[in-house]
Structure formats: C-alpha cells, structure tokens
N, C-alpha and C positions, 0 to 999 in steps of 0.2 A: 758696104758688106752685105751679102745675102745670107740669111739664115733659114735653114729648114727646122721648124719648131714642131716638136712632138710631145705629146702627153698621152698618159693613161692607155699604152698598149696592154697592159694587164697579161702579159705573157703570151698574147697571140701577135705574131709578128708576120703573118700571112699576107698582109697588105702593105708591108714596108718597101718591098723591092719595088712595087709599082708606084708607091709615093715618090721614091727616089728619081724614078724614070720620068714621072710627071712634072716634078719640080724643076728638073732641068740643072741648070748651072747655079750652083751656090757655093759658099765658101765654108760654111761651118754648120754643125748639127747641134741643137740643144734639145736635151730630153728632160722634161720637167716632172717626172715622177709616175708611180705605179708601173714601174718596169715589168714587175711581176705580178701575179696573182697570188699573194701569200706564199711566195717562193716558187720554185727553188732558186737559191741565189746564183746558181751555175747558168740560169737563163741569160745573165748579164752578157756573157762573153758571145752567146750566140747572136744577140741583137747587136753588139759592137762590131762584131765581124762583118755585118752587113754594109758598113759605111767605109768609105775610103777617103773620108775627109775628117778633120778634127771633130771630136764629140765632146761638149760639155754635159754632164749629167747630174741630176739628183734623184734621191728616192722619193717615193710617196707613201702615204699613210698605209698602203696595202702591201708595202715591202717590209720585210724584217730588217731590224737595225744591222744585222750581220751583212746585209747587202753592201755596207760601206766597204768592207773589205774586198769583195768581189768587185767593186767599182775601181778601188785602188789597184787592184791586180789586172784590170783590163786596160786596153788601149785608149780608153776614154779618160777624160780628166774629171775626178770626182769633186764637184763644186760645192757639196753640202758644208755649209758654215766657212766657205772660202770665197776669195775673189780673184779674178784673173783679168788682166789687161791685154787686148789685142788691138794693137795702134793706139787710137785714142778712146777705145770703147772699153769701159769697166763692167765686166760681168760678175755680179754678186749672187750666190747660190744659198739656198735653204730648203732642204727637202722635208718630209714628214707633213704633218698637218696640225692646225690648231686642234683642240680636243672635240671629239665626236661622240655621238650617243653610242657608238659602236665598239668603243674600247679597241680600235684597230692597233697593228703593231708598231707603228711609228708615228707617235703623237707628242707635241711639244705644248707646253703651257704657253699663253699669250706673253708672260714675263720672259720665258726663254726666248721665244721668237723675237721679241723687241730688243732684248739685250745683245743677241747675236747680229742682228742686222744694223743696229745703231752705229756701232763703231765702224763697221765697213762702209755704210752709206756716208758717215760724216767724213770719213778718210778721203772717198772718192769725191766729195762735194769741195773739199779744201786742197786737191790735187790740180795743180795747172795743167798737167799733161793728161787729165781725164776730161774728154769733151762730152761724151754720152755715157749715162749710167742705166744698165740693163739689169733688172732684178728678176732672177729666176726662182720661183717659188712653187711648190706643188699646190698650196692652198691659195685661194684668190684673197684679195683684201675684202674686208667687210664692206658691203654696198655697191660691189662692182664684179660682175661676172660670178655672182656668188648666190643667185636666188634660186630657191626651190618653192613649191606651191605653198608652203607654210611660212616663208619668209626668208631673210638674208642669213647665211651661215659662214661666211668668210671670216678671216682673221682680224680682230680688231687692232692687233699689233701691226700687220702689214698694212692696214688701212693707214696708219700713221705716217707711212712713206709716200703716199700719194702726193703729187705734185713736188716731191724732192727727187724723184727718179724720172728717167724719161720714158722707160718702158718696163712694164710687168708682164712676163710670159708665165701663165698659171694654168692649172688644170683642175682635177679633184671633182669638180661639179659637172658631171657629164651634161647635164640640161642647160649649161650656161655657156655653151660654145658661142663664140662672138668677139666682138671688139666694142669698146667704149673709151671715151677720154674723160678723166677727171683731172681737171686743171691742166698742167702741162704733161701729165702722165697718160700714156696709152696703155691699156690693159687688154690683153689678147689671151683668151681661151682657144687653142687650136682645134678642139674637140677630140673625140675618141680615136686613138691611132688603131685600135682593134676594130674599129667599124670603118676605116679607110679616110679619117679625117686628119689634116694637118695644115700649116700655114707656111708661107714663104714670106719672110719679113725682109725688108730692104732698108738699111740704115745709111743715112748720108754720113760720110765720115769727116767732113771738114766742119770746122767750127761754125762757119756762117750757114752751113746747110745740115741742120739737125733733123731732117725729114724722116719719117717713119711711114713706110708704105706697107700694107698688109694685103696679102692675097690668100684666100682660103682655098684649099685644094681637097678634092674628093676623089677617091679612087673606088 
C-alpha cells in the first residue's frame, strides 16, 4: 500500500496539487492535523475535494474541536478516536495534541490520550487479521521527532506505544521533520505541507513482509 502522508497545511493548500502530481501513484491519503490555522472549519471541504483517493484525517491543536463535524460531513474519514482497517493494516487515529504553553484550541491531557489509544492498540495487537498497526497522531511521541532547541516536547502517553505499533505518522513540531526508528516503530514527521513537504510511505501488506519505505517529497 502506498500512502501520501500530509501534516500541518495550516489552511494553505497552494502546494497540495503539486504534491499529488509529484507523489505519482498512491492508494490512500492520511492527513495528521492542523488542517486549518485556527479555522474556519469550512476549509476542510476545500482540502478534501483536492483528492480523488480515500482520505483518513485527524485534527491538530490549531484546529477548533468543531472541525470534527466538518470532517464527518466531508468525503474524508474522520479518524479522531477511531480505528479503520484496510486489508490487514489497522489505522488508529488521535488528533489534537498534548498540553502546550499556548493553550491552543484542541489539546488533550496525557491521561486522555493514553486511555483513548490503549484500547484501540490492544484490540489491534490481539486481532489475528491485523498485520500492521499504523498510528496517526498530530503530536509526536516524547523523545522522537519532538525536539525543540530547549528540549523534547512530545506526548509521554504516545511514547508508551513505541515498539507496540509499526508506524507513527505525526506532525505538530515543524522543526522535527524526518524519520527515526524506536524499537520496531518507525516514526515519520512529513514536514509542513504549507511549505511543500510531504512523504510517500510504502507498506508491505503480507505478514512475512512488514517493510516500511519512506520517501520525502518537496515541491
């Protein structure tokens, strides 16, 4: 499965069409938050109409909570607090972020994040029909793709799922674009879509081939 992964467009979709063209052939789009820049929620429809393939989307901390209704009404699948299985790949989503110093519109406590994710991840781990677990979060896990000049700012709750899931696609920390592996988990921050960054992720779909290939794209 080929996945076009996008984060942090912040309401500026001027580079999306070029990203789609440069990515070439892909099966699915995942959008991991900050779809708007503090609204308006109506921007959701504008973005989703740019894609002719299935879209899984979650909000970011710079989206108002009311964006969940706009996502539900769009042609995308709102994955916030939900799971979706495609083939043998289980996608689990959680939008918003852990608390920030900025009191942004969509923040969750670490306890809330952990409780929401634990049941879905455990269910995937125990399901024989689930071969690969992909976690879509706006916030990164603490210690991976989360560093600012003054230190790590990721979610300690999401950190607990490192080495339990196969892939985490996150955003939020603009300076932390890139890829790293923690245990069996590959953590990818595609970079700011508003600046022309995204990734093409290829997942092996057979049980004996759980390979994850990541290609960074700039337009």
